[in-house]
DSSP file (Angstrom, degrees, kcal/mol; ACC not computed):
  #  RESIDUE AA STRUCTURE BP1 BP2  ACC     N-H-->O    O-->H-N    N-H-->O    O-->H-N    TCO  KAPPA ALPHA  PHI   PSI    X-CA   Y-CA   Z-CA
    1    1 A M              0   0    0      0, 0.0     3,-0.1     0, 0.0     2,-0.0   0.000 360.0 360.0 360.0 123.3   16.2  -11.3    7.7
    2    2 A G        -     0   0    0      1,-0.2     2,-0.1    54,-0.0    55,-0.1  -0.156 360.0 -74.0 -82.4 177.1   16.2   -7.5    7.9
    3    3 A K        -     0   0    0     53,-0.1     2,-0.3     1,-0.0    -1,-0.2  -0.431  46.3-141.0 -70.1 143.0   13.4   -5.0    7.6
    4    4 A S        -     0   0    0     20,-0.3     2,-0.4    -2,-0.1    52,-0.2  -0.781   7.6-153.6-106.1 152.5   12.0   -4.4    4.1
    5    5 A Y  E     -A   55   0A   0     50,-2.9    50,-3.2    -2,-0.3     2,-0.4  -0.963  10.1-151.6-125.9 144.0   10.8   -1.1    2.6
    6    6 A W  E     -AB  54  23A   0     17,-3.5    17,-2.0    -2,-0.4     2,-0.4  -0.940  10.5-158.5-123.8 135.2    8.2   -0.7    0.0
    7    7 A I  E     +AB  53  22A   0     46,-2.4    46,-2.1    -2,-0.4     2,-0.3  -0.905  28.4 178.2-100.0 138.0    7.6    1.9   -2.8
    8    8 A Y  E     -AB  52  21A   0     13,-2.3    13,-2.4    -2,-0.4     2,-0.4  -0.976  24.6-149.6-142.8 156.6    4.1    1.9   -3.9
    9    9 A I  E     -AB  51  20A   0     42,-2.5    41,-2.5    -2,-0.3    42,-1.3  -0.996  12.4-166.0-126.7 128.3    1.8    3.7   -6.4
   10   10 A L  E     -AB  49  19A   0      9,-2.8     9,-2.1    -2,-0.4     2,-0.3  -0.811   6.8-165.2-105.6 152.6   -2.0    4.1   -5.8
   11   11 A A  E     -AB  48  18A   0     37,-2.3    37,-2.0    -2,-0.3    36,-0.7  -0.973  27.3-142.2-136.7 152.2   -4.4    5.2   -8.4
   12   12 A S  S    S-     0   0    0      5,-1.7     2,-0.3    -2,-0.3    -1,-0.1   0.819  85.9 -36.0 -78.3 -32.4   -8.0    6.5   -8.4
   13   13 A Q  S >  S-     0   0    0      4,-0.3     3,-2.4    35,-0.1    -1,-0.3  -0.930  96.6 -41.2-171.0 179.1   -8.7    4.5  -11.6
   14   14 A K  T 3  S-     0   0    0      1,-0.3     3,-0.1    -2,-0.3    72,-0.0  -0.411 132.4  -2.3 -59.9 128.2   -6.9    3.5  -14.8
   15   15 A N  T 3  S+     0   0    0     -2,-0.1    -1,-0.3     1,-0.1     3,-0.1   0.680 113.3 123.6  61.1  20.7   -4.9    6.5  -16.0
   16   16 A G    <   -     0   0    0     -3,-2.4    -1,-0.1     1,-0.2     2,-0.1   0.070  69.8 -36.4 -91.4-157.3   -6.3    8.5  -13.0
   17   17 A T        -     0   0    0     27,-0.2    -5,-1.7    -3,-0.1     2,-0.3  -0.421  62.8-149.4 -65.9 137.9   -4.8   10.4  -10.2
   18   18 A L  E     -B   11   0A   0     -7,-0.2     2,-0.4    -2,-0.1    -7,-0.2  -0.837  14.0-167.7-114.1 149.7   -1.6    8.8   -8.8
   19   19 A Y  E     -B   10   0A   0     -9,-2.1    -9,-2.8    -2,-0.3     2,-0.5  -0.995   7.3-160.4-134.0 128.4   -0.1    8.8   -5.3
   20   20 A I  E     +B    9   0A   0     -2,-0.4     2,-0.3   -11,-0.2   -11,-0.2  -0.931  22.4 160.7-111.5 131.4    3.5    7.6   -4.7
   21   21 A G  E     -B    8   0A   0    -13,-2.4   -13,-2.3    -2,-0.5     2,-0.3  -0.862  29.8-137.9-142.6 176.2    4.5    6.5   -1.2
   22   22 A I  E     +B    7   0A   0     -2,-0.3     2,-0.3   -15,-0.2   -15,-0.2  -0.982  27.0 159.2-137.0 145.2    7.0    4.6    0.9
   23   23 A T  E     -B    6   0A   0    -17,-2.0   -17,-3.5    -2,-0.3     3,-0.2  -0.986  42.6-140.4-158.9 161.4    6.4    2.3    3.9
   24   24 A S  S    S+     0   0    0     -2,-0.3     2,-0.3   -19,-0.2   -20,-0.3   0.433 103.6  46.2-102.3  -4.2    8.0   -0.5    5.9
   25   25 A D     >  -     0   0    0      1,-0.1     4,-2.5   -19,-0.1    -1,-0.2  -0.768  66.7-178.8-138.3  90.1    4.5   -2.2    6.3
   26   26 A L  H  > S+     0   0    0     -2,-0.3     4,-2.5     1,-0.2     5,-0.3   0.899  80.4  48.7 -60.4 -46.9    2.8   -2.3    2.9
   27   27 A I  H  > S+     0   0    0      1,-0.2     4,-2.3     2,-0.2    -1,-0.2   0.942 114.2  45.5 -61.6 -48.2   -0.4   -4.0    4.1
   28   28 A K  H  > S+     0   0    0      1,-0.2     4,-2.2     2,-0.2    -1,-0.2   0.921 114.1  49.0 -61.0 -44.3   -1.0   -1.7    7.0
   29   29 A R  H  X S+     0   0    0     -4,-2.5     4,-2.1     2,-0.2    -1,-0.2   0.899 111.8  47.1 -67.1 -40.6   -0.2    1.5    4.9
   30   30 A I  H  X S+     0   0    0     -4,-2.5     4,-2.6    -5,-0.2    -1,-0.2   0.908 110.5  53.5 -67.5 -39.4   -2.5    0.5    2.1
   31   31 A W  H  X S+     0   0    0     -4,-2.3     4,-1.7    -5,-0.3    -2,-0.2   0.916 107.1  52.6 -57.7 -42.8   -5.3   -0.3    4.6
   32   32 A Q  H  <>S+     0   0    0     -4,-2.2     5,-2.7     1,-0.2     6,-0.4   0.908 109.1  49.0 -60.7 -42.3   -4.8    3.2    6.1
   33   33 A H  H ><5S+     0   0    0     -4,-2.1     3,-1.8     1,-0.2    -1,-0.2   0.928 109.9  51.0 -62.3 -43.3   -5.2    4.7    2.6
   34   34 A K  H 3<5S+     0   0    0     -4,-2.6    -1,-0.2     1,-0.3    -2,-0.2   0.798 109.4  51.1 -64.9 -27.1   -8.3    2.7    2.0
   35   35 A E  T 3<5S-     0   0    0     -4,-1.7    -1,-0.3    -5,-0.2    -2,-0.2   0.284 119.5-113.6 -91.9   9.8   -9.6    3.9    5.4
   36   36 A N  T < 5 +     0   0    0     -3,-1.8    -3,-0.2    -5,-0.1    -2,-0.1   0.813  68.5 143.4  64.5  36.1   -8.9    7.6    4.4
   37   37 A Y      < +     0   0    0     -5,-2.7     2,-0.5    -6,-0.1    -4,-0.2   0.747  61.0  71.1 -71.0 -23.4   -6.1    8.2    6.9
   38   38 A S  S  > S-     0   0    0     -6,-0.4     4,-1.9    -5,-0.2     5,-0.2  -0.829  74.1-150.0 -97.5 128.0   -4.4   10.3    4.2
   39   39 A K  H  > S+     0   0    0     -2,-0.5     4,-2.8     1,-0.2     5,-0.2   0.895  96.9  50.6 -61.9 -40.8   -6.0   13.6    3.2
   40   40 A F  H  > S+     0   0    0      1,-0.2     4,-2.5     2,-0.2     6,-0.2   0.949 111.6  45.1 -64.9 -49.5   -4.8   13.4   -0.4
   41   41 A T  H  4>S+     0   0    0      1,-0.2     5,-1.9     2,-0.2     4,-0.5   0.837 115.7  48.8 -67.2 -30.1   -6.0    9.9   -1.0
   42   42 A K  H ><5S+     0   0    0     -4,-1.9     3,-0.7     3,-0.2    -1,-0.2   0.943 112.2  47.8 -69.5 -48.1   -9.3   10.8    0.6
   43   43 A K  H 3<5S+     0   0    0     -4,-2.8    -2,-0.2     1,-0.2    -3,-0.2   0.886 123.5  31.9 -60.6 -41.4   -9.8   14.0   -1.4
   44   44 A Y  T 3<5S-     0   0    0     -4,-2.5    -1,-0.2    -5,-0.2   -27,-0.2   0.301 105.5-120.8-103.7   8.8   -8.9   12.4   -4.7
   45   45 A D  T < 5 +     0   0    0     -3,-0.7     2,-0.9    -4,-0.5    -3,-0.2   0.904  51.6 163.2  54.0  48.1  -10.3    8.9   -4.0
   46   46 A V      < +     0   0    0     -5,-1.9   -34,-0.2    -6,-0.2    -1,-0.2  -0.815  18.4 126.9-101.7  95.6   -6.9    7.3   -4.6
   47   47 A H        +     0   0    0     -2,-0.9     2,-0.6   -36,-0.7    -1,-0.2   0.421  33.0 105.2-130.7  -3.2   -7.2    3.8   -3.1
   48   48 A R  E     -A   11   0A   0    -37,-2.0   -37,-2.3    -3,-0.2     2,-0.7  -0.761  60.3-143.0 -93.2 116.0   -6.2    1.3   -5.7
   49   49 A L  E     +A   10   0A   0     -2,-0.6    41,-3.2   -39,-0.2    42,-0.3  -0.671  33.5 160.2 -75.6 112.1   -2.7   -0.3   -5.2
   50   50 A V  E     +     0   0A   0    -41,-2.5     2,-0.3    -2,-0.7   -40,-0.2   0.553  58.9  19.6-112.8 -11.9   -1.4   -0.6   -8.8
   51   51 A Y  E     +A    9   0A   0    -42,-1.3   -42,-2.5    36,-0.1    -1,-0.3  -0.982  57.1 163.9-157.5 143.7    2.4   -0.9   -8.3
   52   52 A F  E     -A    8   0A   0     -2,-0.3     2,-0.3   -44,-0.2   -44,-0.2  -0.978   8.5-172.7-156.0 154.2    4.8   -1.9   -5.5
   53   53 A E  E     -A    7   0A   0    -46,-2.1   -46,-2.4    -2,-0.3     2,-0.3  -0.992  21.0-125.7-149.1 148.1    8.4   -2.8   -5.2
   54   54 A K  E     -A    6   0A   0     -2,-0.3     2,-0.3   -48,-0.2   -48,-0.2  -0.696  20.9-173.2 -97.4 142.0   10.6   -4.0   -2.3
   55   55 A H  E     -A    5   0A   0    -50,-3.2   -50,-2.9    -2,-0.3     3,-0.0  -0.969  23.2-143.3-130.8 149.3   13.8   -2.5   -1.1
   56   56 A E  S    S+     0   0    0     -2,-0.3     2,-0.3   -52,-0.2   -53,-0.1   0.629  84.6  41.1 -87.3 -15.1   16.2   -3.8    1.5
   57   57 A S  S  > S-     0   0    0      1,-0.1     4,-2.0   -52,-0.1     5,-0.1  -0.969  72.6-131.4-134.0 151.3   17.2   -0.4    2.9
   58   58 A S  H  > S+     0   0    0     -2,-0.3     4,-2.7     1,-0.2     5,-0.2   0.865 109.4  57.5 -64.9 -35.1   15.3    2.8    3.7
   59   59 A E  H  > S+     0   0    0      2,-0.2     4,-2.3     1,-0.2    -1,-0.2   0.928 107.4  46.0 -62.1 -45.5   17.9    4.8    1.8
   60   60 A A  H  > S+     0   0    0      1,-0.2     4,-2.2     2,-0.2    -1,-0.2   0.903 114.0  49.3 -63.5 -41.4   17.4    2.8   -1.4
   61   61 A A  H  X S+     0   0    0     -4,-2.0     4,-2.6     2,-0.2    -2,-0.2   0.906 110.8  49.1 -65.7 -42.0   13.6    3.1   -1.1
   62   62 A I  H  X S+     0   0    0     -4,-2.7     4,-2.5     2,-0.2     5,-0.2   0.911 110.4  51.3 -64.4 -42.4   13.7    6.9   -0.4
   63   63 A R  H  X S+     0   0    0     -4,-2.3     4,-2.2    -5,-0.2    -2,-0.2   0.929 112.7  45.7 -59.0 -45.1   16.0    7.4   -3.5
   64   64 A K  H  X S+     0   0    0     -4,-2.2     4,-2.8     2,-0.2    -2,-0.2   0.894 110.9  52.5 -67.3 -39.9   13.5    5.4   -5.7
   65   65 A E  H  X S+     0   0    0     -4,-2.6     4,-2.2     1,-0.2    -1,-0.2   0.937 111.5  46.5 -60.7 -46.1   10.5    7.2   -4.3
   66   66 A K  H  X S+     0   0    0     -4,-2.5     4,-1.2     1,-0.2    -1,-0.2   0.894 112.1  51.5 -63.2 -39.7   12.1   10.6   -5.1
   67   67 A L  H  X S+     0   0    0     -4,-2.2     4,-1.3    -5,-0.2     3,-0.5   0.939 110.1  48.3 -62.3 -47.5   13.1    9.4   -8.5
   68   68 A L  H  < S+     0   0    0     -4,-2.8     3,-0.4     1,-0.2    -2,-0.2   0.886 108.8  53.5 -61.8 -38.9    9.5    8.2   -9.3
   69   69 A K  H  < S+     0   0    0     -4,-2.2    -1,-0.2     1,-0.2    -2,-0.2   0.784 109.3  50.2 -66.9 -25.2    8.1   11.5   -8.1
   70   70 A F  H  < S+     0   0    0     -4,-1.2    -1,-0.2    -3,-0.5    -2,-0.2   0.726  91.4 102.7 -82.5 -24.0   10.4   13.3  -10.5
   71   71 A W  S  < S-     0   0    0     -4,-1.3     2,-0.1    -3,-0.4    -3,-0.0  -0.147  82.6-100.8 -60.0 152.7    9.5   11.1  -13.5
   72   72 A K     >  -     0   0    0      1,-0.1     4,-1.7     4,-0.0     3,-0.5  -0.418  33.5-113.9 -66.7 150.9    7.1   12.3  -16.2
   73   73 A R  H  > S+     0   0    0      1,-0.2     4,-2.6     2,-0.2     5,-0.2   0.885 115.9  59.0 -56.1 -41.5    3.6   11.0  -15.9
   74   74 A K  H  > S+     0   0    0      1,-0.2     4,-2.1     2,-0.2    -1,-0.2   0.885 104.7  50.3 -57.8 -40.3    3.9    9.0  -19.1
   75   75 A W  H  > S+     0   0    0     -3,-0.5     4,-2.3     2,-0.2    -1,-0.2   0.895 109.8  50.4 -65.7 -40.2    6.9    7.1  -17.6
   76   76 A K  H  X S+     0   0    0     -4,-1.7     4,-2.4     2,-0.2    -2,-0.2   0.916 110.1  49.8 -64.1 -42.8    4.9    6.3  -14.5
   77   77 A L  H  X S+     0   0    0     -4,-2.6     4,-2.7     1,-0.2    -2,-0.2   0.893 110.1  50.9 -63.8 -39.3    1.9    5.0  -16.5
   78   78 A T  H  X S+     0   0    0     -4,-2.1     4,-2.2    -5,-0.2    -1,-0.2   0.913 108.9  51.6 -63.1 -43.5    4.3    2.8  -18.6
   79   79 A L  H  X S+     0   0    0     -4,-2.3     4,-1.7     2,-0.2    -2,-0.2   0.929 112.9  45.1 -58.3 -47.1    5.8    1.4  -15.3
   80   80 A I  H  X S+     0   0    0     -4,-2.4     4,-3.6     1,-0.2    -2,-0.2   0.932 111.2  52.7 -63.3 -46.6    2.3    0.6  -14.0
   81   81 A E  H  < S+     0   0    0     -4,-2.7    -1,-0.2     1,-0.2    -2,-0.2   0.867 110.9  47.1 -59.1 -38.4    1.2   -0.9  -17.4
   82   82 A R  H  < S+     0   0    0     -4,-2.2    -1,-0.2     2,-0.2    -2,-0.2   0.858 120.9  37.3 -71.9 -34.7    4.2   -3.2  -17.5
   83   83 A F  H  < S+     0   0    0     -4,-1.7    -2,-0.2     1,-0.2    -1,-0.2   0.834 138.2  12.1 -83.6 -36.3    3.7   -4.3  -13.9
   84   84 A N    ><  +     0   0    0     -4,-3.6     3,-2.3    -5,-0.2    -1,-0.2  -0.613  65.6 179.8-148.0  74.1   -0.1   -4.5  -13.8
   85   85 A P  T 3  S+     0   0    0      0, 0.0    -4,-0.1     0, 0.0    -1,-0.1   0.750  84.9  47.1 -56.3 -28.8   -1.6   -4.2  -17.3
   86   86 A N  T 3  S-     0   0    0    -36,-0.0   -72,-0.1    -5,-0.0    -5,-0.1   0.398 104.2-126.8 -94.6   3.4   -5.2   -4.4  -16.0
   87   87 A W    <   +     0   0    0     -3,-2.3   -36,-0.1    -7,-0.2   -76,-0.1   0.860  45.8 175.6  53.5  39.1   -4.7   -1.8  -13.2
   88   88 A E        -     0   0    0    -38,-0.1     2,-1.1     1,-0.1    -1,-0.1  -0.354  42.6-103.6 -69.9 154.7   -6.1   -4.3  -10.7
   89   89 A D    >>  -     0   0    0      1,-0.2     3,-0.8   -41,-0.1     4,-0.6  -0.725  35.4-167.5 -79.7 103.9   -6.1   -3.4   -7.0
   90   90 A L  H 3> S+     0   0    0    -41,-3.2     4,-2.5    -2,-1.1     5,-0.2   0.597  72.0  81.9 -74.0 -11.9   -3.1   -5.5   -5.9
   91   91 A Y  H 3> S+     0   0    0    -42,-0.3     4,-2.6     1,-0.2    -1,-0.2   0.930  93.5  46.9 -57.0 -46.2   -4.0   -5.1   -2.2
   92   92 A Y  H <> S+     0   0    0     -3,-0.8     4,-2.1     1,-0.2    -1,-0.2   0.803 109.2  54.6 -70.3 -28.7   -6.6   -7.8   -2.4
   93   93 A T  H  X S+     0   0    0     -4,-0.6     4,-0.8     2,-0.2    -1,-0.2   0.921 110.7  46.0 -66.2 -44.7   -4.1  -10.1   -4.3
   94   94 A I  H >< S+     0   0    0     -4,-2.5     3,-0.9     1,-0.2     4,-0.3   0.936 113.3  49.2 -62.9 -46.9   -1.6   -9.6   -1.5
   95   95 A I  H >< S+     0   0    0     -4,-2.6     3,-1.6     1,-0.3    -1,-0.2   0.894 106.3  56.2 -60.2 -41.5   -4.2  -10.2    1.2
   96   96 A S  H 3< S+     0   0    0     -4,-2.1    -1,-0.3     1,-0.3    -2,-0.2   0.720 103.8  55.4 -66.8 -19.4   -5.5  -13.4   -0.5
   97   97 A Q  T << S+     0   0    0     -3,-0.9    -1,-0.3    -4,-0.8    -2,-0.2   0.455  85.4 107.1 -93.1  -1.3   -1.9  -14.9   -0.4
   98   98 A L  S <  S-     0   0    0     -3,-1.6     5,-0.1    -4,-0.3    -3,-0.0  -0.355  89.5 -83.7 -71.6 157.2   -1.6  -14.4    3.4
   99   99 A D    >   -     0   0    0      1,-0.2     3,-1.9     3,-0.1     4,-0.4  -0.424  38.2-128.9 -58.2 128.2   -1.7  -17.4    5.7
  100  100 A P  G >  S+     0   0    0      0, 0.0     3,-0.9     0, 0.0    -1,-0.2   0.738 103.0  71.2 -57.1 -22.7   -5.4  -18.1    6.3
  101  101 A V  G 3  S+     0   0    0      1,-0.2    -2,-0.0     0, 0.0    -3,-0.0   0.832 102.1  42.7 -63.5 -31.1   -4.8  -18.2   10.1
  102  102 A I  G <  S+     0   0    0     -3,-1.9    13,-2.3     2,-0.1     2,-0.3   0.417  99.3  87.5 -99.3   3.8   -4.2  -14.4   10.1
  103  103 A K  B <  S-C  114   0B   0     -3,-0.9    11,-0.2    -4,-0.4     4,-0.1  -0.714  82.1-114.7 -93.5 151.5   -7.1  -13.6    7.8
  104  104 A S        -     0   0    0      9,-1.4    -1,-0.1    -2,-0.3    -2,-0.1  -0.324  24.2-114.9 -73.9 168.8  -10.6  -13.0    9.2
  105  105 A Q  S    S+     0   0    0      1,-0.1     2,-1.0    -2,-0.0    -1,-0.1   0.621  97.3  88.4 -78.6 -12.4  -13.3  -15.4    8.3
  106  106 A D        +     0   0    0      5,-0.1     7,-0.4     1,-0.1    -2,-0.2  -0.770  49.7 170.0 -90.8 102.5  -15.2  -12.6    6.4
  107  107 A D        +     0   0    0     -2,-1.0     5,-0.2     5,-0.1    -1,-0.1   0.214  27.3 131.1-100.3  14.9  -13.8  -12.8    2.9
  108  108 A E  S >  S-     0   0    0      3,-0.2     3,-2.4     1,-0.1     4,-0.1  -0.464  71.2 -98.8 -67.0 138.3  -16.2  -10.4    1.2
  109  109 A V  T 3  S+     0   0    0      1,-0.3    -1,-0.1     2,-0.2    -2,-0.1  -0.316 110.6  23.3 -57.2 135.5  -14.4   -7.7   -0.8
  110  110 A G  T 3  S+     0   0    0     -3,-0.1    -1,-0.3     2,-0.0    -2,-0.1   0.232 117.1  65.4  91.2 -14.2  -14.1   -4.5    1.1
  111  111 A S    <   +     0   0    0     -3,-2.4     2,-0.4     2,-0.0    -3,-0.2   0.117  61.1 131.2-128.6  24.4  -14.4   -6.2    4.5
  112  112 A I        -     0   0    0     -5,-0.2     2,-0.5    -4,-0.1    -5,-0.1  -0.651  39.6-162.7 -74.0 127.8  -11.3   -8.3    4.6
  113  113 A I        -     0   0    0     -2,-0.4    -9,-1.4    -7,-0.4     2,-0.6  -0.961   4.7-153.7-116.5 123.5   -9.7   -7.7    8.0
  114  114 A V  B     -C  103   0B   0     -2,-0.5     2,-0.8   -11,-0.2   -11,-0.2  -0.852   8.9-143.9 -99.0 125.5   -6.1   -8.7    8.4
  115  115 A L        -     0   0    0    -13,-2.3     2,-0.9    -2,-0.6    -2,-0.0  -0.794  13.4-166.1 -89.1 113.0   -5.0   -9.5   12.0
  116  116 A R        -     0   0    0     -2,-0.8     2,-2.4     2,-0.1     5,-0.4  -0.845   6.1-163.7-103.0  99.3   -1.5   -8.2   12.4
  117  117 A V        +     0   0    0     -2,-0.9     2,-0.3     4,-0.1    -1,-0.1  -0.273  66.0  72.2 -81.3  54.3   -0.2   -9.8   15.6
  118  118 A S  S  > S-     0   0    0     -2,-2.4     4,-1.0     5,-0.0     3,-0.5  -0.831  97.2 -31.0-148.9-174.5    2.6   -7.2   15.7
  119  119 A S  H >> S+     0   0    0     -2,-0.3     4,-0.7     1,-0.2     3,-0.7   0.541 114.3  38.9  -3.8 -90.4    3.3   -3.6   16.4
  120  120 A W  H >4 S+     0   0    0      1,-0.2     3,-0.9     2,-0.2    -1,-0.2   0.809 112.9  43.5 -60.2 -53.1    0.4   -1.4   15.4
  121  121 A F  H 34 S+     0   0    0     -3,-0.5    -1,-0.2    -5,-0.4    -2,-0.1   0.769 115.8  48.1 -71.2 -25.0   -2.9   -3.1   16.4
  122  122 A L  H << S+     0   0    0     -4,-1.0    -1,-0.2    -3,-0.7    -2,-0.2   0.526  83.9 108.1 -94.2  -5.2   -1.7   -4.2   19.8
  123  123 A K  S << S-     0   0    0     -3,-0.9     2,-0.1    -4,-0.7    -5,-0.0  -0.524  77.2-113.2 -71.5 135.3   -0.2   -1.0   20.9
  124  124 A P        -     0   0    0      0, 0.0     5,-0.1     0, 0.0     3,-0.1  -0.420  32.0-113.6 -66.8 144.1   -2.2    0.7   23.7
  125  125 A K    >   -     0   0    0      3,-0.2     3,-2.5     1,-0.1    -3,-0.0  -0.437  45.7 -82.0 -72.8 150.9   -3.9    4.0   22.6
  126  126 A P  T 3  S+     0   0    0      0, 0.0    -1,-0.1     0, 0.0     0, 0.0  -0.306 120.8  19.1 -54.5 133.0   -2.6    7.2   24.3
  127  127 A G  T 3  S+     0   0    0     -3,-0.1     2,-0.2     1,-0.0    -2,-0.1   0.346 106.1  90.3  86.8  -6.5   -4.4    7.5   27.7
  128  128 A N    <   -     0   0    0     -3,-2.5    -3,-0.2     2,-0.0    -1,-0.0  -0.514  62.7-175.1-117.5  62.2   -5.3    3.8   27.8
  129  129 A A              0   0    0      1,-0.2    -4,-0.0    -2,-0.2     0, 0.0  -0.277 360.0 360.0 -61.7 138.9   -2.3    2.3   29.5
  130  130 A G              0   0    0     -6,-0.0    -1,-0.2     0, 0.0    -2,-0.0   0.445 360.0 360.0  85.5 360.0   -2.2   -1.4   29.8
């Protein structure tokens, strides 16, 4: 099974400010947005995952991301409405479907911590070898 790539749309609220992005790790990237790692999403309070789609190649995902960014706003809103009519934050839906072994015991909204026993969290920080 190869690597997957994700196109996603974040919103500040229903019909609010939109952010379109691409990632190979959807959960990690949305968590980063929620933690304000992105200046744009922090400035405009864009933290709600309202749309996502999976691609099998980075090239296909990049093409789709560029296409979506070119679309008229009305088309983007229609896409979101068809996929997620209530504009729910789908991040928590994705998290709730993870294997309970990798979820923390704290299930309060806003404090769900996902333990990713891969890449990012286990890498040593620069200057902290080992």
